[in-house]
N, C-alpha and C positions, 0 to 999 in steps of 0.2 A: 659370544664372539670373544676371541682372545684380545688382551690389551695391546700386544705388539703385532703389527701386520706381518704376514708371512712373506709377501712380496711388497717391497717399497721401491717405487720408481721415482727418482729424484732428478728433476731438470734434464730429462733424457732428450738427446738429439741424435737423429739418424739422417745423415745427408748422403746423397748419391751424386757422383760426378757424371753428367750426361753430355759432356763435351764430345762432339763427333770427330774432330780432327785437331791436329796440333796448330793449325792456322786459325782456328776459331777461338773466340773469347771463351774463357772457362765458364761453364754453366753448372750450377749446383742446384739440385732439387732438395728442398728441406722437407723430407717425407714426415719426419717427426721432429718438432721444434719446441723444446723446452716444456716437456710434458712431465707432470708429477702426479703420481697415483699410488694409493695404498690398497692392497687386497689382503683380506684376513683369511685365516684357515676356515674352511667350510663355507666360504662366502662365494656368491656368483656376482661378478661385476659385468654388466652388459656394455658393449661399445658400439655405437651407431654413428652413421654419417654417410655422406654421398660417396660414390666410387671415387677413389683417388685422394681421400681425405687423410690417409695414413693409418687406418685401423690395422690392416694386415701387417704393415711395416712395423708398427709398434709390437704386435704379437710376435713377429719373427725376430725382433731384436731381443725381446725378453728371453726367448729360448736359444739365443746365440746363433741363429741362422744369419742374421744381419749383424754387422759389427757396429756398435754405437760410436757416434762421432764425439759425443760428450755426455756428461752426466753419470749417474750411478744407478745400478740395479742391485738392490739388496735382497737376498733370498735367505730368510731365517736369520737376518742380521749380518750375513756375509756378502761382500761385494763380489759379484760373479763376472764382472766385465773383463777381468784379466786372469781367470782361472785356467790352470793347465794340469795335465797329468791325472792323478787319481782324484783330485778335487773336482776336476771337470767331469770325470766319469760319474762320480756320485751326483753331481748336478743333473746330468742327463737322466739319471734314474728318478730323481725327484720332480723334475719339470719336463712335461711332455706336451705334444701338440697333435690335434686332430685337424687334418687339412681339408680344404674345401672340396677338392675333386678326389673322391675315394679311389677311382680307377687309376688315376695318374700316380697316386701315392702308394700303390700296391705293386709288387714285382710280379708281372704276368707269368714268369717262368717258375714261380714257387707256389706250392700248394698252400692252402689256408693254414694248415698245421705248421708248415715251415715258416710262414710269415709271422705267425703269432709267437712261435717258439724262438725265433732268431734273437730278439732282445734278451731273452733269458739266457741263451747260450753266450752272448757277448758279455753279460754282466754276472755270469756264474750264479744264477738264481736256481736253486734246486740242486741237491747233491748228485742225483742220478738222472739219466734220461727218462726213466719211467715217471719220476716226480714231475718233470717238465711236461711230459705228455699229458699227465693227469691235470696239470694246471691249465694246459691248452683246452682240454675238454671242459673244465670248469668255467673258463672264460667264455667259451662258446655258449654255455648254458646261461651265463649272466647276461649276454647280449641277445639272447633269444634265438640262437641258431642250434642246429642239431649236431650230435657228435659225429655223424657220418659225413658232415661237410668238411671234415678235417683233411680229406684226400682230394678235394676239388680245387680248381683254379679260379682266380678272380673273375675271368670272363664268363664263368658259368652262373654268376649271381646277378641279381638286379641291383640297381643303384642303392636302394635302401639297405640291402643285405651287405653290399660292399662297404658301406659306411659303418655298419655294425662290426664288420671285420676290422676296420681301422680302429674303432673304439676298443675292441678286444686287444689288439696289438698295443695300443696306448696303455691299457690297464695292466699289461703283462709285467711291468716293472713296479707296480704298486706306487704310482706317483702321488705326490701331495698337491700338485698344481698342474692344471691342464689349460693350454690355450686352445680354444675351439674357434678355428678360423672359418666362419660361415659354413658350419658342418651340415646345414640343412638346405642351403640355397639351391642345390641341384636336384632336390627330391620333390616328389609329389606331396601335396598338402597332407594327405592321410599318413604318409610315411614320415613327414616332418614331425607330426605329433608323437609317433611311436619313438623316434630318436630322442625327442625332448624328454619324454617320460622315462626313457632308458637312462639318460644323463642324470635326471633328477633322482632316480632310484639308486644309481651308483653313488651319487654324492651323499645321500642319506646313509648308505651302508658303509662307505669308506671314509667319509669326511673330507673329500677332495674339494679344493677351491678351483673355480673356473674364471677365466676371462673369456666371455662369450661375445664373439664378433659377428654382427649380422646387419643386414639392411632393414629387415622387418622389425620395426620398433615395437609393434604389438606382441610379437613372439618374444622379443627381448624383455619386455615388461613382465611377461608371464614367468620367465625362468629366473630373472635377476633380482637380487636384493638391492643393488644400486645400479644406476645407468649413467654412463659418461657419453657425452656428445662431442665428436671431433669435427673440426673444419680446417682444412688446408694445413694439416700437421699440428694443430693446436687443440687442446681440450678446452671447450667453451662453456660447458655446463656439467656438473656432477652432483648427483643427489640420490635420494631414495627413489626406487622405481615408481612409486605412487606420485611423489612430488613432481618428478620430471615428466611423467606421462599425463597426469591430470592437471598440473599447474605449472606448465613450462614458463620460464622467465626470459631466457635468452631469445632474441628475435629469430635466430636460426633454428632453435629447437621448436619454436612455435610454427615456423614454416614447415618443418619436417612432419610434425604431427597433423597439421591441417591437410597434408597430402595423402593421409591414410584413407583408402576407399571405405565408404560407408555402405553396408549391404541394403539398408532401407532407403528407397528412392526419395521418400518424403523428407527423411532426416538429412539425406545427402543434399537435397535442394536447399534446405534451410541452413546448412553448414556454411560458415564464412571461410573461404579459402584465402590463405595468406600467400600472395604472389610476390616472389622476389624479382625485383627489377635490377637492371645493370648487368655488367659483364663479370664473369668469373675470372678473378685475377690469375695470372700465370704462376704455377708452382715454382718456376725457375726464378722469377723476380717479382714477388708479391708487393714489393715496395715497403716503405715505413708504415708504422701505425698498425691498426687492427686489420687483419686480412679480410674481414667481412664488411668493411666500411662501404665498399662500392655497391653492395646489394642491401644494405641495412636501412630500414625506414627510420631508425633512431640516430643515424650518423650525425656527428657534429665535428667542429674543427679539431677538437682534441683527439678524435679517432684517427685523423691523418698524421698526427704527430707522435702519439704515444701508443705503444702496445699495452692493452689492458691486462692487468694481472688478475688472478683468481681472488675473489672476495666473497664473503658470505652474504647472500640475499635470500630471505625467506627460508632459511634452513638448508640451503644448498650452496655450492660453490659455483660462481658465475664469472666469466671473463668478459666484462662489458663495462664501459664507463657510464652508461646512461640508464640502465634498468634500475 
């Protein structure tokens, strides 16, 4: 692993104004609130958490789909939050995204060949059209599709095949970093394994770094070097995949892991489930202190007054006053 991170996220904030009218009090959703995270070349960092915790908002901010409200995003040492012109175009080549819904992210009026070739046309990759067409065929081979698929349209493929097309389009620019925004959540279990194996194979061959966003913490553990856990816009635990999965420290991470279904009925009956009580705070106005305090079994008075910062506990970073 390199000494310097390829992606360095520093105190990143992404807020959305959800005020419905001029007569209503201004309401701000803090989708990403003071998140810091480093990702190294060739590394996979998994990101897990409940729906609405800010995982996808973080990924979309990194690739500049969302505009950051505050903080910095350094890519190979360069702050990309204010890039324009040729510098922004180069950033688009190096940092790509695989979206959750492969059908919605593919143009239904373009053939597979046109979809994969379009990024190369925009960024002038390949001196001739024949070189670009050859690259399209090579990308189809890499993702496990046939050369004759080049003339078909997205609706002629299954969900797993469409996701492979999305991956091929993402790889067309030879990126160095890819945000994978729940790329397997809409797929069958057998197809999920194929897509995961494909991503791992591509990473070994090309040295790409991933931010892998998903709900399935078991799958995230399989593919990731490190795992980050998000709750209501905050990163609450970050450590190696084995540490976070087998020895969770933060009470929210423990609750997430205890909810994983166990296929053995005897083992499932013996497993102790961590049940979270209390109400989920509003993302519009979570109040002062720790956002998890209303559901946390370890909550104390200090949790209502002060937001916990990340500190090292048992070899990983944890945002909690009491663990």
